[in-house]
HTML snippet that shows the backbone in 3Dmol.js (N, CA, C, O; Angstrom):
<script src="https://3Dmol.org/build/3Dmol-min.js"></script>
<div id="view" style="width:600px;height:400px;position:relative"></div>
<script>
const pdb = `
ATOM      1  N   MET A   1      -0.983  30.602  -0.249  1.00  0.00           N
ATOM      2  CA  MET A   1      -2.193  29.990  -0.735  1.00  0.00           C
ATOM      3  C   MET A   1      -2.909  29.324   0.435  1.00  0.00           C
ATOM      4  O   MET A   1      -2.250  28.811   1.339  1.00  0.00           O
ATOM      5  N   ALA A   2      -4.206  29.317   0.440  1.00  0.00           N
ATOM      6  CA  ALA A   2      -4.978  28.804   1.563  1.00  0.00           C
ATOM      7  C   ALA A   2      -4.828  27.292   1.741  1.00  0.00           C
ATOM      8  O   ALA A   2      -4.966  26.796   2.859  1.00  0.00           O
ATOM      9  N   ASN A   3      -4.552  26.556   0.679  1.00  0.00           N
ATOM     10  CA  ASN A   3      -4.472  25.110   0.780  1.00  0.00           C
ATOM     11  C   ASN A   3      -3.086  24.581   1.081  1.00  0.00           C
ATOM     12  O   ASN A   3      -2.896  23.366   1.137  1.00  0.00           O
ATOM     13  N   GLU A   4      -2.113  25.451   1.276  1.00  0.00           N
ATOM     14  CA  GLU A   4      -0.774  24.990   1.586  1.00  0.00           C
ATOM     15  C   GLU A   4      -0.726  24.516   3.026  1.00  0.00           C
ATOM     16  O   GLU A   4      -1.431  25.058   3.877  1.00  0.00           O
ATOM     17  N   PRO A   5       0.093  23.514   3.312  1.00  0.00           N
ATOM     18  CA  PRO A   5       0.187  23.021   4.681  1.00  0.00           C
ATOM     19  C   PRO A   5       0.614  24.137   5.635  1.00  0.00           C
ATOM     20  O   PRO A   5       1.550  24.883   5.348  1.00  0.00           O
ATOM     21  N   GLN A   6      -0.080  24.247   6.769  1.00  0.00           N
ATOM     22  CA  GLN A   6       0.216  25.310   7.716  1.00  0.00           C
ATOM     23  C   GLN A   6       1.379  24.941   8.618  1.00  0.00           C
ATOM     24  O   GLN A   6       2.152  25.811   9.019  1.00  0.00           O
ATOM     25  N   GLN A   7       1.511  23.674   8.938  1.00  0.00           N
ATOM     26  CA  GLN A   7       2.603  23.261   9.796  1.00  0.00           C
ATOM     27  C   GLN A   7       3.289  22.051   9.177  1.00  0.00           C
ATOM     28  O   GLN A   7       2.662  21.247   8.487  1.00  0.00           O
ATOM     29  N   THR A   8       4.562  21.939   9.431  1.00  0.00           N
ATOM     30  CA  THR A   8       5.313  20.831   8.878  1.00  0.00           C
ATOM     31  C   THR A   8       5.457  19.748   9.932  1.00  0.00           C
ATOM     32  O   THR A   8       5.878  20.006  11.059  1.00  0.00           O
ATOM     33  N   VAL A   9       5.102  18.541   9.545  1.00  0.00           N
ATOM     34  CA  VAL A   9       5.230  17.382  10.413  1.00  0.00           C
ATOM     35  C   VAL A   9       6.551  16.709  10.063  1.00  0.00           C
ATOM     36  O   VAL A   9       6.910  16.606   8.890  1.00  0.00           O
ATOM     37  N   THR A  10       7.265  16.257  11.070  1.00  0.00           N
ATOM     38  CA  THR A  10       8.535  15.584  10.817  1.00  0.00           C
ATOM     39  C   THR A  10       8.332  14.078  10.775  1.00  0.00           C
ATOM     40  O   THR A  10       7.339  13.551  11.275  1.00  0.00           O
ATOM     41  N   ALA A  11       9.290  13.406  10.172  1.00  0.00           N
ATOM     42  CA  ALA A  11       9.237  11.946  10.100  1.00  0.00           C
ATOM     43  C   ALA A  11       9.286  11.343  11.505  1.00  0.00           C
ATOM     44  O   ALA A  11       8.645  10.326  11.770  1.00  0.00           O
ATOM     45  N   GLU A  12      10.032  11.959  12.388  1.00  0.00           N
ATOM     46  CA  GLU A  12      10.130  11.469  13.758  1.00  0.00           C
ATOM     47  C   GLU A  12       8.777  11.559  14.469  1.00  0.00           C
ATOM     48  O   GLU A  12       8.418  10.675  15.248  1.00  0.00           O
ATOM     49  N   GLN A  13       8.031  12.633  14.196  1.00  0.00           N
ATOM     50  CA  GLN A  13       6.700  12.764  14.785  1.00  0.00           C
ATOM     51  C   GLN A  13       5.762  11.684  14.259  1.00  0.00           C
ATOM     52  O   GLN A  13       4.964  11.126  15.012  1.00  0.00           O
ATOM     53  N   LEU A  14       5.860  11.392  12.966  1.00  0.00           N
ATOM     54  CA  LEU A  14       5.022  10.328  12.407  1.00  0.00           C
ATOM     55  C   LEU A  14       5.369   8.981  13.016  1.00  0.00           C
ATOM     56  O   LEU A  14       4.484   8.170  13.289  1.00  0.00           O
ATOM     57  N   MET A  15       6.659   8.741  13.230  1.00  0.00           N
ATOM     58  CA  MET A  15       7.078   7.476  13.844  1.00  0.00           C
ATOM     59  C   MET A  15       6.496   7.352  15.257  1.00  0.00           C
ATOM     60  O   MET A  15       6.090   6.265  15.668  1.00  0.00           O
ATOM     61  N   ALA A  16       6.457   8.457  15.992  1.00  0.00           N
ATOM     62  CA  ALA A  16       5.889   8.442  17.339  1.00  0.00           C
ATOM     63  C   ALA A  16       4.373   8.231  17.287  1.00  0.00           C
ATOM     64  O   ALA A  16       3.825   7.470  18.084  1.00  0.00           O
ATOM     65  N   LEU A  17       3.704   8.897  16.361  1.00  0.00           N
ATOM     66  CA  LEU A  17       2.248   8.744  16.217  1.00  0.00           C
ATOM     67  C   LEU A  17       1.878   7.329  15.792  1.00  0.00           C
ATOM     68  O   LEU A  17       0.807   6.827  16.134  1.00  0.00           O
ATOM     69  N   ARG A  18       2.758   6.706  15.056  1.00  0.00           N
ATOM     70  CA  ARG A  18       2.515   5.359  14.521  1.00  0.00           C
ATOM     71  C   ARG A  18       2.276   4.343  15.634  1.00  0.00           C
ATOM     72  O   ARG A  18       1.511   3.396  15.451  1.00  0.00           O
ATOM     73  N   THR A  19       2.911   4.526  16.767  1.00  0.00           N
ATOM     74  CA  THR A  19       2.790   3.569  17.858  1.00  0.00           C
ATOM     75  C   THR A  19       1.674   3.918  18.835  1.00  0.00           C
ATOM     76  O   THR A  19       1.365   3.134  19.732  1.00  0.00           O
ATOM     77  N   GLY A  20       1.074   5.079  18.668  1.00  0.00           N
ATOM     78  CA  GLY A  20       0.035   5.518  19.588  1.00  0.00           C
ATOM     79  C   GLY A  20      -1.332   4.936  19.258  1.00  0.00           C
ATOM     80  O   GLY A  20      -1.524   4.306  18.217  1.00  0.00           O
ATOM     81  N   PRO A  21      -2.279   5.161  20.167  1.00  0.00           N
ATOM     82  CA  PRO A  21      -3.650   4.696  19.918  1.00  0.00           C
ATOM     83  C   PRO A  21      -4.285   5.519  18.788  1.00  0.00           C
ATOM     84  O   PRO A  21      -4.046   6.721  18.669  1.00  0.00           O
ATOM     85  N   ASP A  22      -5.071   4.870  17.990  1.00  0.00           N
ATOM     86  CA  ASP A  22      -5.757   5.509  16.865  1.00  0.00           C
ATOM     87  C   ASP A  22      -4.762   6.224  15.949  1.00  0.00           C
ATOM     88  O   ASP A  22      -4.950   7.385  15.583  1.00  0.00           O
ATOM     89  N   ALA A  23      -3.709   5.508  15.593  1.00  0.00           N
ATOM     90  CA  ALA A  23      -2.602   6.071  14.811  1.00  0.00           C
ATOM     91  C   ALA A  23      -3.054   6.578  13.441  1.00  0.00           C
ATOM     92  O   ALA A  23      -2.597   7.629  12.993  1.00  0.00           O
ATOM     93  N   LEU A  24      -3.939   5.849  12.776  1.00  0.00           N
ATOM     94  CA  LEU A  24      -4.388   6.253  11.442  1.00  0.00           C
ATOM     95  C   LEU A  24      -5.034   7.637  11.486  1.00  0.00           C
ATOM     96  O   LEU A  24      -4.731   8.490  10.652  1.00  0.00           O
ATOM     97  N   ARG A  25      -5.913   7.860  12.444  1.00  0.00           N
ATOM     98  CA  ARG A  25      -6.584   9.154  12.564  1.00  0.00           C
ATOM     99  C   ARG A  25      -5.595  10.256  12.931  1.00  0.00           C
ATOM    100  O   ARG A  25      -5.632  11.347  12.362  1.00  0.00           O
ATOM    101  N   ALA A  26      -4.725   9.970  13.870  1.00  0.00           N
ATOM    102  CA  ALA A  26      -3.766  10.983  14.334  1.00  0.00           C
ATOM    103  C   ALA A  26      -2.821  11.415  13.213  1.00  0.00           C
ATOM    104  O   ALA A  26      -2.549  12.605  13.054  1.00  0.00           O
ATOM    105  N   ILE A  27      -2.326  10.464  12.448  1.00  0.00           N
ATOM    106  CA  ILE A  27      -1.415  10.786  11.340  1.00  0.00           C
ATOM    107  C   ILE A  27      -2.161  11.514  10.234  1.00  0.00           C
ATOM    108  O   ILE A  27      -1.638  12.457   9.640  1.00  0.00           O
ATOM    109  N   SER A  28      -3.388  11.073   9.957  1.00  0.00           N
ATOM    110  CA  SER A  28      -4.195  11.737   8.929  1.00  0.00           C
ATOM    111  C   SER A  28      -4.434  13.200   9.272  1.00  0.00           C
ATOM    112  O   SER A  28      -4.360  14.064   8.399  1.00  0.00           O
ATOM    113  N   GLU A  29      -4.721  13.480  10.533  1.00  0.00           N
ATOM    114  CA  GLU A  29      -4.930  14.864  10.955  1.00  0.00           C
ATOM    115  C   GLU A  29      -3.635  15.662  10.870  1.00  0.00           C
ATOM    116  O   GLU A  29      -3.643  16.820  10.454  1.00  0.00           O
ATOM    117  N   ALA A  30      -2.521  15.044  11.263  1.00  0.00           N
ATOM    118  CA  ALA A  30      -1.233  15.745  11.219  1.00  0.00           C
ATOM    119  C   ALA A  30      -0.845  16.104   9.788  1.00  0.00           C
ATOM    120  O   ALA A  30      -0.232  17.144   9.548  1.00  0.00           O
ATOM    121  N   LEU A  31      -1.202  15.243   8.842  1.00  0.00           N
ATOM    122  CA  LEU A  31      -0.864  15.481   7.434  1.00  0.00           C
ATOM    123  C   LEU A  31      -1.938  16.288   6.699  1.00  0.00           C
ATOM    124  O   LEU A  31      -1.792  16.567   5.509  1.00  0.00           O
ATOM    125  N   GLN A  32      -3.001  16.660   7.389  1.00  0.00           N
ATOM    126  CA  GLN A  32      -4.081  17.462   6.825  1.00  0.00           C
ATOM    127  C   GLN A  32      -4.693  16.804   5.587  1.00  0.00           C
ATOM    128  O   GLN A  32      -4.876  17.442   4.550  1.00  0.00           O
ATOM    129  N   VAL A  33      -4.999  15.537   5.720  1.00  0.00           N
ATOM    130  CA  VAL A  33      -5.525  14.748   4.604  1.00  0.00           C
ATOM    131  C   VAL A  33      -6.869  15.294   4.111  1.00  0.00           C
ATOM    132  O   VAL A  33      -7.186  15.165   2.928  1.00  0.00           O
ATOM    133  N   LYS A  34      -7.649  15.891   4.984  1.00  0.00           N
ATOM    134  CA  LYS A  34      -8.968  16.396   4.591  1.00  0.00           C
ATOM    135  C   LYS A  34      -8.894  17.549   3.594  1.00  0.00           C
ATOM    136  O   LYS A  34      -9.894  17.874   2.953  1.00  0.00           O
ATOM    137  N   LYS A  35      -7.737  18.165   3.456  1.00  0.00           N
ATOM    138  CA  LYS A  35      -7.581  19.269   2.494  1.00  0.00           C
ATOM    139  C   LYS A  35      -7.350  18.762   1.075  1.00  0.00           C
ATOM    140  O   LYS A  35      -7.347  19.551   0.131  1.00  0.00           O
ATOM    141  N   MET A  36      -7.159  17.469   0.918  1.00  0.00           N
ATOM    142  CA  MET A  36      -6.871  16.888  -0.403  1.00  0.00           C
ATOM    143  C   MET A  36      -8.163  16.600  -1.146  1.00  0.00           C
ATOM    144  O   MET A  36      -9.249  16.589  -0.567  1.00  0.00           O
ATOM    145  N   GLY A  37      -8.021  16.369  -2.429  1.00  0.00           N
ATOM    146  CA  GLY A  37      -9.156  15.931  -3.220  1.00  0.00           C
ATOM    147  C   GLY A  37      -9.530  14.507  -2.836  1.00  0.00           C
ATOM    148  O   GLY A  37      -8.756  13.834  -2.156  1.00  0.00           O
ATOM    149  N   PRO A  38     -10.702  14.033  -3.258  1.00  0.00           N
ATOM    150  CA  PRO A  38     -11.181  12.710  -2.847  1.00  0.00           C
ATOM    151  C   PRO A  38     -10.230  11.558  -3.192  1.00  0.00           C
ATOM    152  O   PRO A  38      -9.980  10.701  -2.344  1.00  0.00           O
ATOM    153  N   ALA A  39      -9.712  11.522  -4.382  1.00  0.00           N
ATOM    154  CA  ALA A  39      -8.828  10.416  -4.782  1.00  0.00           C
ATOM    155  C   ALA A  39      -7.511  10.460  -4.004  1.00  0.00           C
ATOM    156  O   ALA A  39      -7.019   9.425  -3.555  1.00  0.00           O
ATOM    157  N   ASP A  40      -6.948  11.645  -3.848  1.00  0.00           N
ATOM    158  CA  ASP A  40      -5.711  11.783  -3.087  1.00  0.00           C
ATOM    159  C   ASP A  40      -5.933  11.460  -1.617  1.00  0.00           C
ATOM    160  O   ASP A  40      -5.068  10.875  -0.964  1.00  0.00           O
ATOM    161  N   HIS A  41      -7.089  11.840  -1.104  1.00  0.00           N
ATOM    162  CA  HIS A  41      -7.445  11.554   0.285  1.00  0.00           C
ATOM    163  C   HIS A  41      -7.421  10.039   0.525  1.00  0.00           C
ATOM    164  O   HIS A  41      -6.806   9.566   1.481  1.00  0.00           O
ATOM    165  N   ILE A  42      -8.087   9.295  -0.336  1.00  0.00           N
ATOM    166  CA  ILE A  42      -8.153   7.841  -0.203  1.00  0.00           C
ATOM    167  C   ILE A  42      -6.775   7.221  -0.392  1.00  0.00           C
ATOM    168  O   ILE A  42      -6.378   6.340   0.371  1.00  0.00           O
ATOM    169  N   ARG A  43      -6.053   7.672  -1.396  1.00  0.00           N
ATOM    170  CA  ARG A  43      -4.715   7.145  -1.680  1.00  0.00           C
ATOM    171  C   ARG A  43      -3.790   7.359  -0.473  1.00  0.00           C
ATOM    172  O   ARG A  43      -3.053   6.458  -0.075  1.00  0.00           O
ATOM    173  N   THR A  44      -3.843   8.544   0.089  1.00  0.00           N
ATOM    174  CA  THR A  44      -2.986   8.862   1.234  1.00  0.00           C
ATOM    175  C   THR A  44      -3.387   8.043   2.453  1.00  0.00           C
ATOM    176  O   THR A  44      -2.519   7.589   3.198  1.00  0.00           O
ATOM    177  N   LYS A  45      -4.674   7.845   2.669  1.00  0.00           N
ATOM    178  CA  LYS A  45      -5.130   7.022   3.798  1.00  0.00           C
ATOM    179  C   LYS A  45      -4.585   5.601   3.683  1.00  0.00           C
ATOM    180  O   LYS A  45      -4.165   5.018   4.683  1.00  0.00           O
ATOM    181  N   HIS A  46      -4.586   5.037   2.474  1.00  0.00           N
ATOM    182  CA  HIS A  46      -4.037   3.691   2.265  1.00  0.00           C
ATOM    183  C   HIS A  46      -2.539   3.676   2.551  1.00  0.00           C
ATOM    184  O   HIS A  46      -2.026   2.734   3.155  1.00  0.00           O
ATOM    185  N   GLU A  47      -1.845   4.717   2.118  1.00  0.00           N
ATOM    186  CA  GLU A  47      -0.405   4.798   2.387  1.00  0.00           C
ATOM    187  C   GLU A  47      -0.132   4.910   3.887  1.00  0.00           C
ATOM    188  O   GLU A  47       0.817   4.313   4.396  1.00  0.00           O
ATOM    189  N   ILE A  48      -0.958   5.670   4.585  1.00  0.00           N
ATOM    190  CA  ILE A  48      -0.785   5.815   6.031  1.00  0.00           C
ATOM    191  C   ILE A  48      -1.054   4.487   6.731  1.00  0.00           C
ATOM    192  O   ILE A  48      -0.329   4.105   7.649  1.00  0.00           O
ATOM    193  N   LYS A  49      -2.086   3.794   6.299  1.00  0.00           N
ATOM    194  CA  LYS A  49      -2.408   2.497   6.909  1.00  0.00           C
ATOM    195  C   LYS A  49      -1.243   1.529   6.740  1.00  0.00           C
ATOM    196  O   LYS A  49      -0.882   0.819   7.679  1.00  0.00           O
ATOM    197  N   SER A  50      -0.665   1.500   5.570  1.00  0.00           N
ATOM    198  CA  SER A  50       0.495   0.649   5.312  1.00  0.00           C
ATOM    199  C   SER A  50       1.670   1.076   6.186  1.00  0.00           C
ATOM    200  O   SER A  50       2.384   0.229   6.723  1.00  0.00           O
ATOM    201  N   PHE A  51       1.873   2.373   6.332  1.00  0.00           N
ATOM    202  CA  PHE A  51       2.949   2.897   7.158  1.00  0.00           C
ATOM    203  C   PHE A  51       2.756   2.500   8.622  1.00  0.00           C
ATOM    204  O   PHE A  51       3.716   2.123   9.294  1.00  0.00           O
ATOM    205  N   VAL A  52       1.534   2.583   9.113  1.00  0.00           N
ATOM    206  CA  VAL A  52       1.255   2.234  10.507  1.00  0.00           C
ATOM    207  C   VAL A  52       1.575   0.767  10.757  1.00  0.00           C
ATOM    208  O   VAL A  52       2.088   0.414  11.819  1.00  0.00           O
ATOM    209  N   GLU A  53       1.275  -0.084   9.787  1.00  0.00           N
ATOM    210  CA  GLU A  53       1.512  -1.518   9.950  1.00  0.00           C
ATOM    211  C   GLU A  53       2.992  -1.866   9.931  1.00  0.00           C
ATOM    212  O   GLU A  53       3.429  -2.721  10.701  1.00  0.00           O
ATOM    213  N   SER A  54       3.766  -1.232   9.079  1.00  0.00           N
ATOM    214  CA  SER A  54       5.185  -1.602   8.994  1.00  0.00           C
ATOM    215  C   SER A  54       6.006  -0.494   8.355  1.00  0.00           C
ATOM    216  O   SER A  54       6.642  -0.705   7.322  1.00  0.00           O
ATOM    217  N   GLY A  55       5.995   0.666   8.954  1.00  0.00           N
ATOM    218  CA  GLY A  55       6.667   1.818   8.363  1.00  0.00           C
ATOM    219  C   GLY A  55       8.085   2.016   8.856  1.00  0.00           C
ATOM    220  O   GLY A  55       8.474   1.542   9.924  1.00  0.00           O
ATOM    221  N   THR A  56       8.841   2.728   8.047  1.00  0.00           N
ATOM    222  CA  THR A  56      10.206   3.097   8.394  1.00  0.00           C
ATOM    223  C   THR A  56      10.322   4.615   8.356  1.00  0.00           C
ATOM    224  O   THR A  56       9.394   5.306   7.936  1.00  0.00           O
ATOM    225  N   ILE A  57      11.440   5.116   8.788  1.00  0.00           N
ATOM    226  CA  ILE A  57      11.664   6.566   8.772  1.00  0.00           C
ATOM    227  C   ILE A  57      11.650   7.096   7.336  1.00  0.00           C
ATOM    228  O   ILE A  57      11.177   8.205   7.087  1.00  0.00           O
ATOM    229  N   ASN A  58      12.165   6.310   6.397  1.00  0.00           N
ATOM    230  CA  ASN A  58      12.164   6.732   4.990  1.00  0.00           C
ATOM    231  C   ASN A  58      10.752   6.777   4.418  1.00  0.00           C
ATOM    232  O   ASN A  58      10.421   7.685   3.656  1.00  0.00           O
ATOM    233  N   SER A  59       9.919   5.805   4.781  1.00  0.00           N
ATOM    234  CA  SER A  59       8.544   5.837   4.282  1.00  0.00           C
ATOM    235  C   SER A  59       7.778   6.989   4.918  1.00  0.00           C
ATOM    236  O   SER A  59       6.882   7.550   4.288  1.00  0.00           O
ATOM    237  N   ALA A  60       8.111   7.353   6.154  1.00  0.00           N
ATOM    238  CA  ALA A  60       7.480   8.514   6.794  1.00  0.00           C
ATOM    239  C   ALA A  60       7.819   9.791   6.030  1.00  0.00           C
ATOM    240  O   ALA A  60       6.947  10.623   5.780  1.00  0.00           O
ATOM    241  N   LYS A  61       9.074   9.939   5.666  1.00  0.00           N
ATOM    242  CA  LYS A  61       9.499  11.120   4.903  1.00  0.00           C
ATOM    243  C   LYS A  61       8.785  11.178   3.556  1.00  0.00           C
ATOM    244  O   LYS A  61       8.365  12.247   3.113  1.00  0.00           O
ATOM    245  N   GLU A  62       8.651  10.035   2.917  1.00  0.00           N
ATOM    246  CA  GLU A  62       7.982   9.976   1.616  1.00  0.00           C
ATOM    247  C   GLU A  62       6.509  10.356   1.735  1.00  0.00           C
ATOM    248  O   GLU A  62       5.990  11.097   0.901  1.00  0.00           O
ATOM    249  N   ILE A  63       5.841   9.856   2.758  1.00  0.00           N
ATOM    250  CA  ILE A  63       4.422  10.180   2.961  1.00  0.00           C
ATOM    251  C   ILE A  63       4.242  11.671   3.196  1.00  0.00           C
ATOM    252  O   ILE A  63       3.299  12.272   2.681  1.00  0.00           O
ATOM    253  N   ILE A  64       5.129  12.265   3.963  1.00  0.00           N
ATOM    254  CA  ILE A  64       5.050  13.707   4.230  1.00  0.00           C
ATOM    255  C   ILE A  64       5.186  14.497   2.930  1.00  0.00           C
ATOM    256  O   ILE A  64       4.409  15.417   2.675  1.00  0.00           O
ATOM    257  N   GLN A  65       6.167  14.137   2.115  1.00  0.00           N
ATOM    258  CA  GLN A  65       6.377  14.846   0.847  1.00  0.00           C
ATOM    259  C   GLN A  65       5.176  14.681  -0.084  1.00  0.00           C
ATOM    260  O   GLN A  65       4.730  15.650  -0.699  1.00  0.00           O
ATOM    261  N   LEU A  66       4.656  13.466  -0.187  1.00  0.00           N
ATOM    262  CA  LEU A  66       3.505  13.228  -1.054  1.00  0.00           C
ATOM    263  C   LEU A  66       2.290  14.015  -0.579  1.00  0.00           C
ATOM    264  O   LEU A  66       1.581  14.617  -1.386  1.00  0.00           O
ATOM    265  N   ALA A  67       2.052  14.011   0.715  1.00  0.00           N
ATOM    266  CA  ALA A  67       0.901  14.733   1.261  1.00  0.00           C
ATOM    267  C   ALA A  67       1.011  16.227   0.981  1.00  0.00           C
ATOM    268  O   ALA A  67       0.031  16.860   0.589  1.00  0.00           O
ATOM    269  N   GLN A  68       2.195  16.788   1.180  1.00  0.00           N
ATOM    270  CA  GLN A  68       2.378  18.216   0.916  1.00  0.00           C
ATOM    271  C   GLN A  68       2.159  18.536  -0.553  1.00  0.00           C
ATOM    272  O   GLN A  68       1.530  19.541  -0.884  1.00  0.00           O
ATOM    273  N   ARG A  69       2.677  17.685  -1.439  1.00  0.00           N
ATOM    274  CA  ARG A  69       2.481  17.915  -2.882  1.00  0.00           C
ATOM    275  C   ARG A  69       1.012  17.829  -3.258  1.00  0.00           C
ATOM    276  O   ARG A  69       0.530  18.617  -4.070  1.00  0.00           O
ATOM    277  N   ARG A  70       0.302  16.881  -2.675  1.00  0.00           N
ATOM    278  CA  ARG A  70      -1.114  16.700  -3.011  1.00  0.00           C
ATOM    279  C   ARG A  70      -1.946  17.883  -2.533  1.00  0.00           C
ATOM    280  O   ARG A  70      -2.874  18.299  -3.226  1.00  0.00           O
ATOM    281  N   ILE A  71      -1.636  18.424  -1.378  1.00  0.00           N
ATOM    282  CA  ILE A  71      -2.375  19.584  -0.870  1.00  0.00           C
ATOM    283  C   ILE A  71      -2.111  20.798  -1.755  1.00  0.00           C
ATOM    284  O   ILE A  71      -3.039  21.540  -2.075  1.00  0.00           O
ATOM    285  N   VAL A  72      -0.878  21.005  -2.148  1.00  0.00           N
ATOM    286  CA  VAL A  72      -0.534  22.123  -3.028  1.00  0.00           C
ATOM    287  C   VAL A  72      -1.210  21.946  -4.391  1.00  0.00           C
ATOM    288  O   VAL A  72      -1.681  22.919  -4.980  1.00  0.00           O
ATOM    289  N   ALA A  73      -1.259  20.724  -4.886  1.00  0.00           N
ATOM    290  CA  ALA A  73      -1.888  20.463  -6.186  1.00  0.00           C
ATOM    291  C   ALA A  73      -3.370  20.824  -6.167  1.00  0.00           C
ATOM    292  O   ALA A  73      -3.895  21.334  -7.157  1.00  0.00           O
ATOM    293  N   VAL A  74      -4.043  20.569  -5.059  1.00  0.00           N
ATOM    294  CA  VAL A  74      -5.456  20.935  -4.944  1.00  0.00           C
ATOM    295  C   VAL A  74      -5.603  22.453  -5.059  1.00  0.00           C
ATOM    296  O   VAL A  74      -6.503  22.941  -5.743  1.00  0.00           O
ATOM    297  N   GLY A  75      -4.735  23.184  -4.401  1.00  0.00           N
ATOM    298  CA  GLY A  75      -4.776  24.650  -4.480  1.00  0.00           C
ATOM    299  C   GLY A  75      -4.518  25.153  -5.884  1.00  0.00           C
ATOM    300  O   GLY A  75      -5.166  26.096  -6.339  1.00  0.00           O
ATOM    301  N   GLN A  76      -3.569  24.526  -6.577  1.00  0.00           N
ATOM    302  CA  GLN A  76      -3.258  24.939  -7.942  1.00  0.00           C
ATOM    303  C   GLN A  76      -4.422  24.639  -8.885  1.00  0.00           C
ATOM    304  O   GLN A  76      -4.743  25.446  -9.759  1.00  0.00           O
ATOM    305  N   ARG A  77      -5.053  23.477  -8.705  1.00  0.00           N
ATOM    306  CA  ARG A  77      -6.205  23.141  -9.552  1.00  0.00           C
ATOM    307  C   ARG A  77      -7.335  24.134  -9.329  1.00  0.00           C
ATOM    308  O   ARG A  77      -7.992  24.563 -10.278  1.00  0.00           O
ATOM    309  N   GLU A  78      -7.557  24.497  -8.072  1.00  0.00           N
ATOM    310  CA  GLU A  78      -8.608  25.457  -7.750  1.00  0.00           C
ATOM    311  C   GLU A  78      -8.289  26.830  -8.347  1.00  0.00           C
ATOM    312  O   GLU A  78      -9.172  27.496  -8.886  1.00  0.00           O
ATOM    313  N   ALA A  79      -7.035  27.246  -8.249  1.00  0.00           N
ATOM    314  CA  ALA A  79      -6.635  28.537  -8.820  1.00  0.00           C
ATOM    315  C   ALA A  79      -6.799  28.534 -10.339  1.00  0.00           C
ATOM    316  O   ALA A  79      -7.247  29.524 -10.917  1.00  0.00           O
ATOM    317  N   ASN A  80      -6.438  27.433 -10.983  1.00  0.00           N
ATOM    318  CA  ASN A  80      -6.601  27.330 -12.434  1.00  0.00           C
ATOM    319  C   ASN A  80      -8.067  27.351 -12.816  1.00  0.00           C
ATOM    320  O   ASN A  80      -8.438  27.971 -13.813  1.00  0.00           O
ATOM    321  N   ARG A  81      -8.904  26.685 -12.040  1.00  0.00           N
ATOM    322  CA  ARG A  81     -10.329  26.652 -12.346  1.00  0.00           C
ATOM    323  C   ARG A  81     -10.918  28.057 -12.237  1.00  0.00           C
ATOM    324  O   ARG A  81     -11.740  28.452 -13.064  1.00  0.00           O
ATOM    325  N   ILE A  82     -10.507  28.799 -11.236  1.00  0.00           N
ATOM    326  CA  ILE A  82     -11.012  30.158 -11.061  1.00  0.00           C
ATOM    327  C   ILE A  82     -10.529  31.077 -12.177  1.00  0.00           C
ATOM    328  O   ILE A  82     -11.297  31.895 -12.683  1.00  0.00           O
ATOM    329  N   SER A  83      -9.249  30.945 -12.568  1.00  0.00           N
ATOM    330  CA  SER A  83      -8.721  31.817 -13.616  1.00  0.00           C
ATOM    331  C   SER A  83      -9.349  31.514 -14.972  1.00  0.00           C
ATOM    332  O   SER A  83      -9.570  32.425 -15.770  1.00  0.00           O
ATOM    333  N   VAL A  84      -9.634  30.250 -15.234  1.00  0.00           N
ATOM    334  CA  VAL A  84     -10.254  29.880 -16.512  1.00  0.00           C
ATOM    335  C   VAL A  84     -11.677  30.391 -16.575  1.00  0.00           C
ATOM    336  O   VAL A  84     -12.131  30.850 -17.623  1.00  0.00           O
ATOM    337  N   SER A  85     -12.386  30.314 -15.454  1.00  0.00           N
ATOM    338  CA  SER A  85     -13.780  30.768 -15.466  1.00  0.00           C
ATOM    339  C   SER A  85     -13.905  32.268 -15.258  1.00  0.00           C
ATOM    340  O   SER A  85     -15.012  32.807 -15.249  1.00  0.00           O
ATOM    341  N   GLY A  86     -12.787  32.938 -15.094  1.00  0.00           N
ATOM    342  CA  GLY A  86     -12.820  34.383 -14.914  1.00  0.00           C
ATOM    343  C   GLY A  86     -13.243  34.790 -13.514  1.00  0.00           C
ATOM    344  O   GLY A  86     -13.603  35.942 -13.272  1.00  0.00           O
ATOM    345  N   GLY A  87     -13.197  33.833 -12.596  1.00  0.00           N
ATOM    346  CA  GLY A  87     -13.561  34.140 -11.221  1.00  0.00           C
ATOM    347  C   GLY A  87     -15.062  34.142 -10.987  1.00  0.00           C
ATOM    348  O   GLY A  87     -15.524  34.423  -9.881  1.00  0.00           O
ATOM    349  N   MET A  88     -15.809  33.833 -12.011  1.00  0.00           N
ATOM    350  CA  MET A  88     -17.263  33.835 -11.868  1.00  0.00           C
ATOM    351  C   MET A  88     -17.740  32.411 -11.665  1.00  0.00           C
ATOM    352  O   MET A  88     -17.181  31.460 -12.212  1.00  0.00           O
ATOM    353  N   ARG A  89     -18.767  32.290 -10.880  1.00  0.00           N
ATOM    354  CA  ARG A  89     -19.354  30.970 -10.655  1.00  0.00           C
ATOM    355  C   ARG A  89     -20.254  30.621 -11.830  1.00  0.00           C
ATOM    356  O   ARG A  89     -20.930  31.482 -12.392  1.00  0.00           O
ATOM    357  N   PRO A  90     -20.250  29.316 -12.197  1.00  0.00           N
ATOM    358  CA  PRO A  90     -21.130  28.918 -13.311  1.00  0.00           C
ATOM    359  C   PRO A  90     -22.577  28.955 -12.931  1.00  0.00           C
ATOM    360  O   PRO A  90     -23.440  28.649 -13.754  1.00  0.00           O
TER     361      PRO A  90
END
`;
const viewer = $3Dmol.createViewer("view");
viewer.addModel(pdb, "pdb");
viewer.setStyle({}, {cartoon: {color: "spectrum"}});
viewer.zoomTo();
viewer.render();
</script>
């Protein structure tokens, strides 16, 4: 599916990005936050901000799993919308 994550980010990579300059942007790009729907995008950004301030390896793993699920959910919603409408645009 086109909306599935193309590359997998590890918790260790997130921990390294967390200490770097512009950590929020770097982590957001690594997790492909822009592929999510608007509400998930905002929710994930808040989670990343919290992680940058005081994150652990376990919270990094959780953020990765949530981000991957949210990206897949967007693809599934889009596929369902297309199948319901018969593939035709309204």
